PyMOL Python script that loads the backbone (N, CA, C, O; Angstrom):
from pymol import cmd

cmd.read_pdbstr("""\
ATOM      1  N   MET A   1       3.928 -78.181-101.089  1.00  0.00           N
ATOM      2  CA  MET A   1       3.908 -79.387-101.469  1.00  0.00           C
ATOM      3  C   MET A   1       4.896 -79.400-102.716  1.00  0.00           C
ATOM      4  O   MET A   1       4.734 -78.592-103.630  1.00  0.00           O
ATOM      5  N   ALA A   2       5.801 -80.227-102.730  1.00  0.00           N
ATOM      6  CA  ALA A   2       6.598 -80.419-103.939  1.00  0.00           C
ATOM      7  C   ALA A   2       5.950 -81.253-104.886  1.00  0.00           C
ATOM      8  O   ALA A   2       5.242 -82.185-104.504  1.00  0.00           O
ATOM      9  N   LYS A   3       6.161 -80.955-106.309  1.00  0.00           N
ATOM     10  CA  LYS A   3       5.638 -81.528-107.280  1.00  0.00           C
ATOM     11  C   LYS A   3       6.585 -82.812-107.586  1.00  0.00           C
ATOM     12  O   LYS A   3       7.814 -82.776-107.515  1.00  0.00           O
ATOM     13  N   LYS A   4       5.858 -83.888-107.918  1.00  0.00           N
ATOM     14  CA  LYS A   4       6.787 -85.148-108.261  1.00  0.00           C
ATOM     15  C   LYS A   4       6.965 -85.322-109.722  1.00  0.00           C
ATOM     16  O   LYS A   4       6.099 -85.306-110.596  1.00  0.00           O
ATOM     17  N   VAL A   5       8.419 -85.514-109.843  1.00  0.00           N
ATOM     18  CA  VAL A   5       8.630 -85.461-111.245  1.00  0.00           C
ATOM     19  C   VAL A   5       8.961 -87.112-111.678  1.00  0.00           C
ATOM     20  O   VAL A   5       9.830 -87.795-111.136  1.00  0.00           O
ATOM     21  N   PHE A   6       8.145 -87.520-112.669  1.00  0.00           N
ATOM     22  CA  PHE A   6       8.387 -88.895-113.191  1.00  0.00           C
ATOM     23  C   PHE A   6       9.095 -88.810-114.546  1.00  0.00           C
ATOM     24  O   PHE A   6       8.810 -87.900-115.324  1.00  0.00           O
ATOM     25  N   ASN A   7       9.927 -89.652-114.818  1.00  0.00           N
ATOM     26  CA  ASN A   7      10.647 -89.798-116.074  1.00  0.00           C
ATOM     27  C   ASN A   7      10.635 -91.228-116.460  1.00  0.00           C
ATOM     28  O   ASN A   7      11.458 -92.043-116.042  1.00  0.00           O
ATOM     29  N   ARG A   8       9.635 -91.507-117.302  1.00  0.00           N
ATOM     30  CA  ARG A   8       9.587 -92.966-117.835  1.00  0.00           C
ATOM     31  C   ARG A   8      10.792 -93.442-118.773  1.00  0.00           C
ATOM     32  O   ARG A   8      11.236 -94.589-118.723  1.00  0.00           O
ATOM     33  N   ILE A   9      11.299 -92.413-119.669  1.00  0.00           N
ATOM     34  CA  ILE A   9      12.386 -92.791-120.739  1.00  0.00           C
ATOM     35  C   ILE A   9      13.491 -93.242-119.629  1.00  0.00           C
ATOM     36  O   ILE A   9      13.837 -94.423-119.641  1.00  0.00           O
ATOM     37  N   LYS A  10      13.995 -92.456-118.780  1.00  0.00           N
ATOM     38  CA  LYS A  10      14.963 -92.670-117.982  1.00  0.00           C
ATOM     39  C   LYS A  10      14.930 -94.123-117.256  1.00  0.00           C
ATOM     40  O   LYS A  10      15.851 -94.940-117.247  1.00  0.00           O
ATOM     41  N   ALA A  11      13.707 -94.247-116.676  1.00  0.00           N
ATOM     42  CA  ALA A  11      13.292 -95.404-115.962  1.00  0.00           C
ATOM     43  C   ALA A  11      13.380 -96.776-116.964  1.00  0.00           C
ATOM     44  O   ALA A  11      14.021 -97.759-116.592  1.00  0.00           O
ATOM     45  N   VAL A  12      12.768 -96.750-118.095  1.00  0.00           N
ATOM     46  CA  VAL A  12      12.852 -97.903-119.085  1.00  0.00           C
ATOM     47  C   VAL A  12      14.226 -97.992-119.686  1.00  0.00           C
ATOM     48  O   VAL A  12      14.459 -99.085-120.202  1.00  0.00           O
ATOM     49  N   ILE A  13      15.154 -97.139-119.742  1.00  0.00           N
ATOM     50  CA  ILE A  13      16.462 -97.237-120.227  1.00  0.00           C
ATOM     51  C   ILE A  13      17.258 -97.918-119.083  1.00  0.00           C
ATOM     52  O   ILE A  13      18.161 -98.690-119.402  1.00  0.00           O
ATOM     53  N   ALA A  14      17.014 -97.711-117.892  1.00  0.00           N
ATOM     54  CA  ALA A  14      17.530 -98.197-116.760  1.00  0.00           C
ATOM     55  C   ALA A  14      17.026 -99.653-116.507  1.00  0.00           C
ATOM     56  O   ALA A  14      17.816-100.558-116.237  1.00  0.00           O
ATOM     57  N   GLU A  15      15.779 -99.828-116.598  1.00  0.00           N
ATOM     58  CA  GLU A  15      15.083-101.252-116.475  1.00  0.00           C
ATOM     59  C   GLU A  15      15.789-102.268-117.425  1.00  0.00           C
ATOM     60  O   GLU A  15      16.129-103.364-116.981  1.00  0.00           O
ATOM     61  N   GLN A  16      15.989-101.963-118.577  1.00  0.00           N
ATOM     62  CA  GLN A  16      16.696-102.688-119.734  1.00  0.00           C
ATOM     63  C   GLN A  16      18.072-102.679-119.734  1.00  0.00           C
ATOM     64  O   GLN A  16      18.658-103.156-120.706  1.00  0.00           O
ATOM     65  N   GLY A  17      18.748-102.173-118.718  1.00  0.00           N
ATOM     66  CA  GLY A  17      20.238-102.232-118.546  1.00  0.00           C
ATOM     67  C   GLY A  17      20.950-101.477-119.713  1.00  0.00           C
ATOM     68  O   GLY A  17      22.139-101.690-119.949  1.00  0.00           O
ATOM     69  N   LYS A  18      20.214-100.597-120.435  1.00  0.00           N
ATOM     70  CA  LYS A  18      20.708 -99.674-121.439  1.00  0.00           C
ATOM     71  C   LYS A  18      21.341 -98.391-120.916  1.00  0.00           C
ATOM     72  O   LYS A  18      21.281 -98.179-119.705  1.00  0.00           O
ATOM     73  N   THR A  19      21.870 -97.623-121.622  1.00  0.00           N
ATOM     74  CA  THR A  19      22.484 -96.433-121.376  1.00  0.00           C
ATOM     75  C   THR A  19      21.848 -95.303-122.292  1.00  0.00           C
ATOM     76  O   THR A  19      21.179 -95.576-123.289  1.00  0.00           O
ATOM     77  N   ASN A  20      22.115 -94.013-121.870  1.00  0.00           N
ATOM     78  CA  ASN A  20      21.677 -92.633-122.606  1.00  0.00           C
ATOM     79  C   ASN A  20      22.495 -92.757-123.983  1.00  0.00           C
ATOM     80  O   ASN A  20      21.970 -92.327-125.010  1.00  0.00           O
ATOM     81  N   GLU A  21      23.703 -93.306-124.018  1.00  0.00           N
ATOM     82  CA  GLU A  21      24.607 -93.204-124.989  1.00  0.00           C
ATOM     83  C   GLU A  21      24.095 -94.185-126.008  1.00  0.00           C
ATOM     84  O   GLU A  21      24.045 -93.912-127.208  1.00  0.00           O
ATOM     85  N   TRP A  22      23.708 -95.366-125.481  1.00  0.00           N
ATOM     86  CA  TRP A  22      23.170 -96.469-126.386  1.00  0.00           C
ATOM     87  C   TRP A  22      21.916 -95.953-127.242  1.00  0.00           C
ATOM     88  O   TRP A  22      21.739 -96.210-128.433  1.00  0.00           O
ATOM     89  N   LEU A  23      21.062 -95.164-126.413  1.00  0.00           N
ATOM     90  CA  LEU A  23      19.765 -94.669-127.102  1.00  0.00           C
ATOM     91  C   LEU A  23      20.292 -93.626-128.036  1.00  0.00           C
ATOM     92  O   LEU A  23      19.908 -93.695-129.204  1.00  0.00           O
ATOM     93  N   ALA A  24      21.038 -92.761-127.726  1.00  0.00           N
ATOM     94  CA  ALA A  24      21.379 -91.684-128.576  1.00  0.00           C
ATOM     95  C   ALA A  24      22.132 -92.306-129.964  1.00  0.00           C
ATOM     96  O   ALA A  24      21.965 -91.704-131.025  1.00  0.00           O
ATOM     97  N   LYS A  25      22.791 -93.273-129.930  1.00  0.00           N
ATOM     98  CA  LYS A  25      23.514 -93.965-131.013  1.00  0.00           C
ATOM     99  C   LYS A  25      22.349 -94.626-132.018  1.00  0.00           C
ATOM    100  O   LYS A  25      22.323 -94.663-133.248  1.00  0.00           O
ATOM    101  N   LYS A  26      21.400 -95.130-131.039  1.00  0.00           N
ATOM    102  CA  LYS A  26      20.353 -95.973-131.948  1.00  0.00           C
ATOM    103  C   LYS A  26      19.514 -94.780-132.823  1.00  0.00           C
ATOM    104  O   LYS A  26      19.172 -94.952-133.993  1.00  0.00           O
ATOM    105  N   LEU A  27      19.276 -93.695-132.145  1.00  0.00           N
ATOM    106  CA  LEU A  27      18.354 -92.522-132.718  1.00  0.00           C
ATOM    107  C   LEU A  27      19.130 -91.742-133.518  1.00  0.00           C
ATOM    108  O   LEU A  27      18.530 -90.874-134.151  1.00  0.00           O
ATOM    109  N   SER A  28      20.544 -91.842-133.683  1.00  0.00           N
ATOM    110  CA  SER A  28      21.348 -90.948-134.367  1.00  0.00           C
ATOM    111  C   SER A  28      21.160 -89.568-133.907  1.00  0.00           C
ATOM    112  O   SER A  28      20.879 -88.692-134.724  1.00  0.00           O
ATOM    113  N   ILE A  29      21.318 -89.267-132.449  1.00  0.00           N
ATOM    114  CA  ILE A  29      20.990 -87.962-131.923  1.00  0.00           C
ATOM    115  C   ILE A  29      22.134 -87.797-130.968  1.00  0.00           C
ATOM    116  O   ILE A  29      22.788 -88.809-130.721  1.00  0.00           O
ATOM    117  N   SER A  30      22.492 -86.589-130.357  1.00  0.00           N
ATOM    118  CA  SER A  30      23.464 -86.340-129.369  1.00  0.00           C
ATOM    119  C   SER A  30      22.930 -86.895-128.044  1.00  0.00           C
ATOM    120  O   SER A  30      21.738 -86.931-127.738  1.00  0.00           O
ATOM    121  N   THR A  31      24.052 -87.367-127.223  1.00  0.00           N
ATOM    122  CA  THR A  31      23.734 -87.929-125.784  1.00  0.00           C
ATOM    123  C   THR A  31      23.216 -86.808-125.100  1.00  0.00           C
ATOM    124  O   THR A  31      22.236 -86.899-124.360  1.00  0.00           O
ATOM    125  N   ASN A  32      23.846 -85.719-125.318  1.00  0.00           N
ATOM    126  CA  ASN A  32      23.346 -84.371-124.593  1.00  0.00           C
ATOM    127  C   ASN A  32      21.602 -84.294-124.760  1.00  0.00           C
ATOM    128  O   ASN A  32      20.911 -83.931-123.808  1.00  0.00           O
ATOM    129  N   THR A  33      21.102 -84.617-125.869  1.00  0.00           N
ATOM    130  CA  THR A  33      19.625 -84.630-126.147  1.00  0.00           C
ATOM    131  C   THR A  33      18.929 -85.528-124.989  1.00  0.00           C
ATOM    132  O   THR A  33      18.138 -85.161-124.120  1.00  0.00           O
ATOM    133  N   VAL A  34      19.485 -86.874-125.253  1.00  0.00           N
ATOM    134  CA  VAL A  34      18.863 -87.763-124.244  1.00  0.00           C
ATOM    135  C   VAL A  34      19.026 -87.662-123.000  1.00  0.00           C
ATOM    136  O   VAL A  34      18.182 -88.169-122.261  1.00  0.00           O
ATOM    137  N   SER A  35      20.172 -86.970-122.448  1.00  0.00           N
ATOM    138  CA  SER A  35      20.379 -86.554-121.090  1.00  0.00           C
ATOM    139  C   SER A  35      19.281 -85.522-120.666  1.00  0.00           C
ATOM    140  O   SER A  35      18.717 -85.612-119.576  1.00  0.00           O
ATOM    141  N   LYS A  36      18.974 -84.443-121.660  1.00  0.00           N
ATOM    142  CA  LYS A  36      18.114 -83.488-121.269  1.00  0.00           C
ATOM    143  C   LYS A  36      16.588 -84.056-121.049  1.00  0.00           C
ATOM    144  O   LYS A  36      15.850 -83.477-120.253  1.00  0.00           O
ATOM    145  N   TRP A  37      16.130 -85.233-121.795  1.00  0.00           N
ATOM    146  CA  TRP A  37      14.862 -85.780-121.772  1.00  0.00           C
ATOM    147  C   TRP A  37      15.034 -86.550-120.388  1.00  0.00           C
ATOM    148  O   TRP A  37      13.996 -86.559-119.725  1.00  0.00           O
ATOM    149  N   CYS A  38      16.111 -87.191-119.816  1.00  0.00           N
ATOM    150  CA  CYS A  38      16.117 -87.969-118.795  1.00  0.00           C
ATOM    151  C   CYS A  38      16.128 -86.865-117.554  1.00  0.00           C
ATOM    152  O   CYS A  38      15.699 -87.315-116.491  1.00  0.00           O
ATOM    153  N   THR A  39      16.460 -85.803-117.548  1.00  0.00           N
ATOM    154  CA  THR A  39      16.537 -84.998-116.452  1.00  0.00           C
ATOM    155  C   THR A  39      15.335 -83.902-116.550  1.00  0.00           C
ATOM    156  O   THR A  39      15.301 -82.958-115.761  1.00  0.00           O
ATOM    157  N   ASN A  40      14.385 -84.075-117.526  1.00  0.00           N
ATOM    158  CA  ASN A  40      13.233 -83.239-117.808  1.00  0.00           C
ATOM    159  C   ASN A  40      13.567 -81.742-118.041  1.00  0.00           C
ATOM    160  O   ASN A  40      12.854 -80.813-117.660  1.00  0.00           O
ATOM    161  N   SER A  41      14.815 -81.613-118.759  1.00  0.00           N
ATOM    162  CA  SER A  41      15.089 -80.163-119.124  1.00  0.00           C
ATOM    163  C   SER A  41      14.405 -80.038-120.418  1.00  0.00           C
ATOM    164  O   SER A  41      14.126 -78.878-120.722  1.00  0.00           O
ATOM    165  N   MET A  42      14.074 -80.933-121.235  1.00  0.00           N
ATOM    166  CA  MET A  42      13.518 -80.819-122.451  1.00  0.00           C
ATOM    167  C   MET A  42      12.634 -82.099-122.733  1.00  0.00           C
ATOM    168  O   MET A  42      13.009 -83.071-122.077  1.00  0.00           O
ATOM    169  N   GLN A  43      11.624 -82.311-123.499  1.00  0.00           N
ATOM    170  CA  GLN A  43      10.952 -83.178-123.928  1.00  0.00           C
ATOM    171  C   GLN A  43      11.022 -83.572-125.238  1.00  0.00           C
ATOM    172  O   GLN A  43      11.112 -82.657-126.057  1.00  0.00           O
ATOM    173  N   PRO A  44      11.002 -84.899-125.723  1.00  0.00           N
ATOM    174  CA  PRO A  44      11.077 -85.021-127.142  1.00  0.00           C
ATOM    175  C   PRO A  44       9.714 -84.879-127.852  1.00  0.00           C
ATOM    176  O   PRO A  44       8.653 -84.987-127.237  1.00  0.00           O
ATOM    177  N   THR A  45       9.801 -84.609-129.296  1.00  0.00           N
ATOM    178  CA  THR A  45       8.437 -84.263-129.754  1.00  0.00           C
ATOM    179  C   THR A  45       7.650 -85.629-129.790  1.00  0.00           C
ATOM    180  O   THR A  45       8.167 -86.678-129.406  1.00  0.00           O
ATOM    181  N   VAL A  46       6.483 -85.553-130.232  1.00  0.00           N
ATOM    182  CA  VAL A  46       5.688 -86.848-130.266  1.00  0.00           C
ATOM    183  C   VAL A  46       6.221 -87.780-131.189  1.00  0.00           C
ATOM    184  O   VAL A  46       6.289 -88.949-130.809  1.00  0.00           O
ATOM    185  N   GLU A  47       6.652 -87.463-132.444  1.00  0.00           N
ATOM    186  CA  GLU A  47       7.409 -88.235-133.432  1.00  0.00           C
ATOM    187  C   GLU A  47       8.575 -88.909-132.774  1.00  0.00           C
ATOM    188  O   GLU A  47       8.721 -90.132-132.763  1.00  0.00           O
ATOM    189  N   ARG A  48       9.414 -88.032-132.215  1.00  0.00           N
ATOM    190  CA  ARG A  48      10.556 -88.665-131.519  1.00  0.00           C
ATOM    191  C   ARG A  48      10.245 -89.660-130.211  1.00  0.00           C
ATOM    192  O   ARG A  48      10.994 -90.578-129.878  1.00  0.00           O
ATOM    193  N   LEU A  49       9.146 -89.347-129.611  1.00  0.00           N
ATOM    194  CA  LEU A  49       8.948 -90.284-128.562  1.00  0.00           C
ATOM    195  C   LEU A  49       8.379 -91.639-129.154  1.00  0.00           C
ATOM    196  O   LEU A  49       8.558 -92.711-128.577  1.00  0.00           O
ATOM    197  N   PHE A  50       7.758 -91.533-130.212  1.00  0.00           N
ATOM    198  CA  PHE A  50       7.561 -92.940-130.888  1.00  0.00           C
ATOM    199  C   PHE A  50       8.798 -93.667-131.388  1.00  0.00           C
ATOM    200  O   PHE A  50       8.781 -94.898-131.423  1.00  0.00           O
ATOM    201  N   ALA A  51       9.938 -92.945-131.801  1.00  0.00           N
ATOM    202  CA  ALA A  51      11.001 -93.516-131.984  1.00  0.00           C
ATOM    203  C   ALA A  51      11.684 -94.143-130.914  1.00  0.00           C
ATOM    204  O   ALA A  51      12.213 -95.253-130.967  1.00  0.00           O
ATOM    205  N   VAL A  52      11.647 -93.360-129.914  1.00  0.00           N
ATOM    206  CA  VAL A  52      12.332 -93.879-128.592  1.00  0.00           C
ATOM    207  C   VAL A  52      11.557 -95.040-128.323  1.00  0.00           C
ATOM    208  O   VAL A  52      12.216 -96.053-128.092  1.00  0.00           O
ATOM    209  N   ALA A  53      10.322 -95.140-128.295  1.00  0.00           N
ATOM    210  CA  ALA A  53       9.582 -96.382-127.916  1.00  0.00           C
ATOM    211  C   ALA A  53      10.027 -97.356-128.836  1.00  0.00           C
ATOM    212  O   ALA A  53      10.471 -98.373-128.304  1.00  0.00           O
ATOM    213  N   ASP A  54      10.031 -97.325-130.184  1.00  0.00           N
ATOM    214  CA  ASP A  54      10.519 -98.364-131.073  1.00  0.00           C
ATOM    215  C   ASP A  54      11.797 -98.891-130.628  1.00  0.00           C
ATOM    216  O   ASP A  54      11.921-100.104-130.455  1.00  0.00           O
ATOM    217  N   ALA A  55      12.869 -97.992-130.403  1.00  0.00           N
ATOM    218  CA  ALA A  55      14.046 -98.166-130.076  1.00  0.00           C
ATOM    219  C   ALA A  55      14.256 -99.139-128.842  1.00  0.00           C
ATOM    220  O   ALA A  55      15.055-100.075-128.859  1.00  0.00           O
ATOM    221  N   LEU A  56      13.505 -98.833-127.849  1.00  0.00           N
ATOM    222  CA  LEU A  56      13.308 -99.497-126.594  1.00  0.00           C
ATOM    223  C   LEU A  56      12.526-100.724-126.688  1.00  0.00           C
ATOM    224  O   LEU A  56      12.588-101.557-125.784  1.00  0.00           O
ATOM    225  N   GLY A  57      11.692-100.922-127.862  1.00  0.00           N
ATOM    226  CA  GLY A  57      10.860-101.952-127.856  1.00  0.00           C
ATOM    227  C   GLY A  57       9.636-102.055-126.900  1.00  0.00           C
ATOM    228  O   GLY A  57       9.248-103.112-126.404  1.00  0.00           O
ATOM    229  N   VAL A  58       9.062-100.807-126.697  1.00  0.00           N
ATOM    230  CA  VAL A  58       7.915-100.701-125.643  1.00  0.00           C
ATOM    231  C   VAL A  58       6.875-100.026-126.407  1.00  0.00           C
ATOM    232  O   VAL A  58       7.107 -99.468-127.480  1.00  0.00           O
ATOM    233  N   ASP A  59       5.705-100.078-125.844  1.00  0.00           N
ATOM    234  CA  ASP A  59       4.675 -99.493-126.409  1.00  0.00           C
ATOM    235  C   ASP A  59       4.877 -98.074-125.882  1.00  0.00           C
ATOM    236  O   ASP A  59       5.366 -97.827-124.779  1.00  0.00           O
ATOM    237  N   VAL A  60       4.432 -97.104-126.819  1.00  0.00           N
ATOM    238  CA  VAL A  60       4.738 -95.712-126.470  1.00  0.00           C
ATOM    239  C   VAL A  60       3.897 -95.130-125.126  1.00  0.00           C
ATOM    240  O   VAL A  60       4.283 -94.094-124.585  1.00  0.00           O
ATOM    241  N   ARG A  61       3.032 -95.675-124.758  1.00  0.00           N
ATOM    242  CA  ARG A  61       2.263 -95.457-123.612  1.00  0.00           C
ATOM    243  C   ARG A  61       3.185 -95.703-122.342  1.00  0.00           C
ATOM    244  O   ARG A  61       3.017 -94.982-121.359  1.00  0.00           O
ATOM    245  N   GLU A  62       4.101 -96.645-122.330  1.00  0.00           N
ATOM    246  CA  GLU A  62       4.800 -96.794-121.437  1.00  0.00           C
ATOM    247  C   GLU A  62       5.849 -95.924-121.081  1.00  0.00           C
ATOM    248  O   GLU A  62       6.504 -96.117-120.057  1.00  0.00           O
ATOM    249  N   LEU A  63       6.106 -94.785-122.005  1.00  0.00           N
ATOM    250  CA  LEU A  63       6.878 -93.877-121.761  1.00  0.00           C
ATOM    251  C   LEU A  63       6.241 -92.581-121.301  1.00  0.00           C
ATOM    252  O   LEU A  63       6.890 -91.541-121.192  1.00  0.00           O
ATOM    253  N   LEU A  64       4.958 -92.678-121.037  1.00  0.00           N
ATOM    254  CA  LEU A  64       4.089 -91.624-120.540  1.00  0.00           C
ATOM    255  C   LEU A  64       3.513 -91.792-119.167  1.00  0.00           C
ATOM    256  O   LEU A  64       3.158 -92.937-118.886  1.00  0.00           O
ATOM    257  N   VAL A  65       3.358 -90.878-118.281  1.00  0.00           N
ATOM    258  CA  VAL A  65       3.039 -91.013-117.042  1.00  0.00           C
ATOM    259  C   VAL A  65       1.390 -90.564-116.997  1.00  0.00           C
ATOM    260  O   VAL A  65       1.081 -89.421-117.336  1.00  0.00           O
ATOM    261  N   THR A  66       0.574 -91.337-116.647  1.00  0.00           N
ATOM    262  CA  THR A  66      -0.988 -90.902-116.575  1.00  0.00           C
ATOM    263  C   THR A  66      -1.344 -89.927-115.836  1.00  0.00           C
ATOM    264  O   THR A  66      -0.774 -89.853-114.747  1.00  0.00           O
ATOM    265  N   ASN A  67      -2.148 -89.114-116.099  1.00  0.00           N
ATOM    266  CA  ASN A  67      -2.551 -88.008-115.152  1.00  0.00           C
ATOM    267  C   ASN A  67      -3.734 -88.461-114.361  1.00  0.00           C
ATOM    268  O   ASN A  67      -4.288 -87.704-113.564  1.00  0.00           O
ATOM    269  N   LYS A  68      -4.105 -89.619-114.558  1.00  0.00           N
ATOM    270  CA  LYS A  68      -5.507 -90.055-113.441  1.00  0.00           C
ATOM    271  C   LYS A  68      -5.014 -90.767-112.505  1.00  0.00           C
ATOM    272  O   LYS A  68      -4.120 -91.603-112.635  1.00  0.00           O
ATOM    273  N   LYS A  69      -5.629 -90.440-111.422  1.00  0.00           N
ATOM    274  CA  LYS A  69      -5.603 -91.112-110.196  1.00  0.00           C
ATOM    275  C   LYS A  69      -6.017 -92.462-110.252  1.00  0.00           C
ATOM    276  O   LYS A  69      -7.078 -92.641-110.849  1.00  0.00           O
ATOM    277  N   ARG A  70      -5.429 -93.505-109.764  1.00  0.00           N
ATOM    278  CA  ARG A  70      -5.889 -94.832-109.721  1.00  0.00           C
ATOM    279  C   ARG A  70      -6.844 -95.174-108.543  1.00  0.00           C
ATOM    280  O   ARG A  70      -7.297 -96.312-108.426  1.00  0.00           O
TER     281      ARG A  70
END
""", "prot")
cmd.dss("prot")
cmd.show_as("cartoon", "prot")
cmd.util.cbc("prot")
cmd.orient("prot")
């Protein structure tokens, strides 16, 4: 059974009509780093995750996927 991969950062960027490049500029980081987050090659630190949430204007919890079944 294949493991489902969810990426809320990528989804929120798309939902808002923004781009990886926009987020990278907003956070003063490379677009390569944002791309790695969006492909699950790398994950942001907790501190950076809060910065991402702030830049996107969302609660940090919106960038996380729950591990609980509904």
